[in-house]
C-alpha positions in Angstrom: 1.9 2.0 -25.8 -1.4 3.7 -24.8 -1.5 6.6 -22.3 -4.5 5.8 -20.1 -5.0 9.6 -19.6 -5.6 10.1 -23.4 -9.0 11.7 -23.9 -9.4 9.5 -27.0 -8.8 6.3 -25.0 -12.4 5.2 -25.8 -11.5 4.9 -29.5 -8.5 2.6 -28.5 -10.6 0.2 -26.4 -13.8 0.0 -28.5 -13.3 -3.6 -29.4 -12.6 -5.1 -25.9 -15.0 -6.5 -23.3 -12.9 -6.3 -20.1 -10.3 -3.7 -19.0 -8.0 -4.2 -16.1 -6.5 -0.8 -15.0 -3.1 -1.1 -13.3 -1.4 2.0 -14.8 -0.9 3.9 -11.6 2.0 5.8 -10.0 2.5 4.5 -6.5 6.3 5.1 -6.2 7.3 6.0 -2.6 9.5 8.9 -3.8 7.1 10.5 -6.3 6.1 14.1 -5.9 2.8 13.8 -4.0 0.9 16.4 -6.1 2.1 15.0 -9.4 1.4 11.5 -8.3 -2.1 12.3 -7.2 -2.9 14.2 -10.4 -1.7 11.3 -12.5 -3.5 8.6 -10.6 -6.9 10.4 -10.5 -6.7 11.5 -14.2 -5.8 7.9 -15.2 -8.7 6.4 -13.2 -11.2 9.0 -14.3 -10.2 8.6 -18.0 -10.4 4.8 -17.8 -13.8 4.8 -16.2 -15.2 7.4 -18.6 -13.7 5.6 -21.7 -15.1 2.2 -20.6 -18.6 3.7 -20.5 -18.2 5.5 -23.9 -16.8 2.4 -25.5 -19.4 0.1 -23.9 -16.7 -2.0 -22.2 -18.6 -4.6 -20.2 -16.4 -4.9 -17.2 -13.6 -2.8 -15.6 -11.3 -4.0 -12.8 -9.3 -1.6 -10.6 -6.8 -2.2 -7.8 -6.6 0.0 -4.7 -5.6 -1.3 -1.3 -7.0 -2.8 1.9 -5.2 0.3 3.5 -8.5 2.2 2.8 -10.0 0.4 5.8 -7.5 2.3 7.9 -5.1 0.9 10.5 -6.1 1.3 14.2 -5.3 -0.3 17.5 -9.0 -1.3 18.0 -9.5 -2.8 14.5 -11.3 -6.1 14.4 -9.0 -8.9 13.3 -9.8 -9.7 10.6 -11.8 -6.9 9.2 -14.9 -8.0 7.1 -14.9 -6.8 3.5 -17.9 -4.6 4.2 -16.2 -2.8 7.1 -16.3 1.0 6.8 -13.6 2.8 4.9 -11.9 4.6 7.7 -8.5 5.6 6.4 -7.4 9.2 6.9 -7.3 11.2 3.6 -3.7 12.5 3.3 -1.1 13.3 0.7 0.2 9.7 0.6 -0.8 6.9 -1.6 -3.7 6.0 0.8 -5.2 9.3 -0.1 -4.9 8.4 -3.8 -6.7 5.1 -3.2 -9.5 6.9 -1.3 -10.0 9.3 -4.2 -10.0 6.6 -6.8 -12.6 4.6 -4.9 -14.7 7.8 -4.7 -14.4 8.0 -8.5 -15.6 4.4 -8.8 -18.7 5.1 -6.7 -19.6 8.1 -8.9 -19.0 6.1 -12.0 -21.3 3.3 -10.9 -24.1 5.9 -10.5 -23.4 7.7 -13.8 -22.6 4.6 -15.9 -24.6 1.7 -14.5 -23.9 -0.3 -17.7 -20.3 -0.9 -16.8 -19.6 -3.5 -14.1 -16.7 -2.2 -12.0 -14.8 -4.5 -9.6 -12.3 -3.1 -7.1 -9.6 -5.3 -5.5 -8.2 -4.3 -2.2 -5.0 -6.2 -1.6 -3.2 -6.5 1.8 0.5 -5.5 1.9 1.7 -6.4 -1.6 5.0 -8.2 -1.9 7.0 -9.7 -4.7 9.7 -8.9 -7.2 9.7 -5.3 -8.2 7.4 -4.2 -5.4 8.7 -1.1 -3.5 6.3 0.5 -1.0 6.5 2.1 2.5 5.4 -1.3 3.8 8.1 -3.3 2.1 10.7 -0.7 3.1 9.7 -1.3 6.7 11.6 -4.6 6.5 14.7 -2.8 5.2 15.0 -1.1 8.6 17.6 -2.1 11.2 14.7 -2.4 13.7 11.0 -3.1 13.3 9.1 -0.1 14.8 6.3 -1.0 17.3 4.2 1.3 19.5 3.8 0.7 23.2 0.6 -1.1 24.1 -0.2 -2.4 20.6 0.9 -5.5 18.8 0.9 -5.4 14.9 -0.7 -8.1 12.9 0.9 -8.7 9.4 -0.9 -9.9 6.4 0.6 -10.0 2.9 -0.6 -10.4 -0.7 1.9 -11.8 -3.1 1.7 -10.4 -6.6 1.1 -14.0 -7.9 -2.1 -14.2 -5.8 -3.1 -10.7 -6.8 -2.8 -11.8 -10.5 -4.9 -14.9 -9.9 -7.6 -12.8 -8.2 -7.5 -10.4 -11.1 -8.1 -13.3 -13.5 -11.3 -14.2 -11.6 -12.5 -10.6 -11.6 -11.8 -10.3 -15.3 -13.9 -13.4 -16.0 -16.7 -12.1 -13.9 -16.4 -14.9 -11.3 -16.2 -12.3 -8.6 -17.4 -8.7 -8.6 -17.9 -5.7 -6.4 -15.4 -4.6 -3.8 -13.3 -7.5 -2.4 -10.1 -8.0 -0.4 -7.1 -10.1 -1.5 -4.5 -11.6 0.8 -2.9 -14.6 2.3 -4.9 -16.6 4.8 -4.6 -15.4 8.4 -1.9 -13.2 9.7 1.5 -13.1 11.5 2.0 -11.9 15.1 4.9 -9.5 15.8 6.9 -12.3 17.4 6.6 -14.5 14.3 7.6 -11.6 12.1 10.7 -10.9 14.2 11.6 -14.6 14.1 11.2 -15.0 10.4 12.8 -11.7 9.4 15.7 -11.9 11.9 15.0 -8.2 12.8 14.4 -7.2 16.4 11.7 -4.6 17.3 12.1 -1.2 18.8 9.1 0.0 20.9 8.4 3.6 21.3 5.5 5.7 22.7 2.8 6.5 20.1 3.2 10.3 20.6 6.9 10.3 20.1 6.7 8.0 17.1 4.1 9.9 15.1 5.1 13.3 16.2 8.7 12.8 15.1 7.7 11.2 11.9 5.4 14.1 11.1 8.2 16.6 11.7 10.6 14.6 9.5 8.0 14.6 6.8 7.5 18.3 7.0 11.3 18.8 6.7 11.2 16.7 3.5 13.4 14.0 5.2 10.9 11.2 4.8 8.8 10.6 1.7 5.6 9.4 3.3 3.2 11.2 5.8 3.2 10.1 9.4 -0.2 8.4 8.9 1.5 5.8 6.8 3.3 4.5 9.9 -0.1 3.4 11.3 0.0 0.6 8.8 3.2 -0.9 10.3 2.2 -0.6 14.0 -1.6 -1.2 14.0 -3.6 -4.0 12.5 -5.5 -3.9 9.2 -5.9 -7.6 8.4 -8.8 -8.4 6.0 -11.1 -11.4 5.5 -11.1 -12.4 1.8 -14.6 -13.9 2.0 -15.8 -13.2 -1.5 -12.7 -14.8 -3.2 -12.8 -17.7 -0.7 -16.5 -18.4 -1.4 -15.6 -18.4 -5.2 -13.1 -21.2 -4.6 -10.0 -19.0 -4.8 -7.1 -20.0 -2.5 -3.8 -18.0 -2.2 -0.7 -19.9 -3.4 1.5 -18.0 -0.9 1.3 -18.1 2.9 2.2 -15.0 4.9 5.3 -16.9 6.1 6.5 -17.6 2.5 5.7 -14.0 1.4 7.7 -12.6 4.2 10.6 -14.9 3.5 10.7 -13.7 -0.1 10.4 -10.1 0.9 13.5 -10.6 3.1 15.4 -12.2 0.2 14.6 -9.2 -2.0 16.0 -6.6 0.5 19.4 -6.5 -1.3 21.2 -5.1 1.8 19.4 -1.8 1.6 18.8 0.2 4.8 15.7 2.3 5.3 14.6 4.6 8.1 11.0 5.9 8.2 10.6 5.1 4.5 13.9 6.9 3.4 16.6 4.8 1.9 20.0 5.7 3.3 23.5 5.8 1.7 25.8 3.2 3.3 27.7 5.7 5.5 24.5 7.2 6.9 23.0 3.8 7.4 26.0 2.7 9.5 25.8 5.8 11.7 22.1 5.6 12.1 21.9 1.9 12.8 24.3 2.4 15.7 21.7 4.4 17.7 19.3 2.7 20.1 16.3 4.6 18.7 17.2 3.9 15.1 13.6 3.6 13.7 12.5 7.2 14.4 14.7 9.4 16.5 17.8 7.8 15.1 17.3 10.0 12.0 19.0 12.9 13.7 21.9 12.6 11.4 19.6 13.1 8.4 17.9 16.1 9.9 21.3 17.7 10.6 22.3 17.1 7.0 19.1 18.7 5.7 19.6 21.7 7.9 23.2 22.2 6.8 22.1 22.2 3.1 19.5 24.8 3.9 22.1 27.1 5.5 24.3 26.9 2.4 
């Protein structure tokens, strides 16, 4: 087992031509500061080691979330659209920092070809993110006046795209995802979960307060990605002849099969008793977390 943060990593990879870097910490419940430190140290060490060991090609994975999610986003976003995500303490902030490291590496080490894959919402066995947890909620949160558009990237399709990048068939910065997207009505029909519509101010304001209290693991800005569109056009891969094996419909069906009866509210998984109480409320997706807030406050008084 190799620690990708090892300063002597270059010695370990001196006899390879291509390195695919996937050793990141993107767990929802990780400590934000520790996670950020690990991910940036890992990416920086890998890029520097590749240059020192004269590795011909490096492939990294970030996320299409770096484009940002906004009510006025073009659907789909072209791959050369500006990076407009808000830097924050969540995993999106990590992805932005990693891509900044890549840009600096390209200037400092032009001999290493670096390819960055930006997948849509990744789904598949073992995948646990704020986006997959959204579908563990008793209701699908929506914001008044805006309809979400959902695009998924199954891990099988991400692997096939990584293979093309490793072989040098595609390069640069490219998006990965299933063709097209699902409208909110389709998502509700396929998932069997009804939506809950709330005003944007209430939604994000409450989520931010819950995050400050330590109730929810992700910053409020992560909610943008479940209520606003950030669909991407995978033009580079498509022009290279790549075609996703998974449709958005099939990916969502598997995601629902993998739920395992878990219940999540604003990214936080609930014990069965709490989940039952919370699900009974009409505003379960955000303001229904009052039971959790009371529990946190009671613990702080003790």
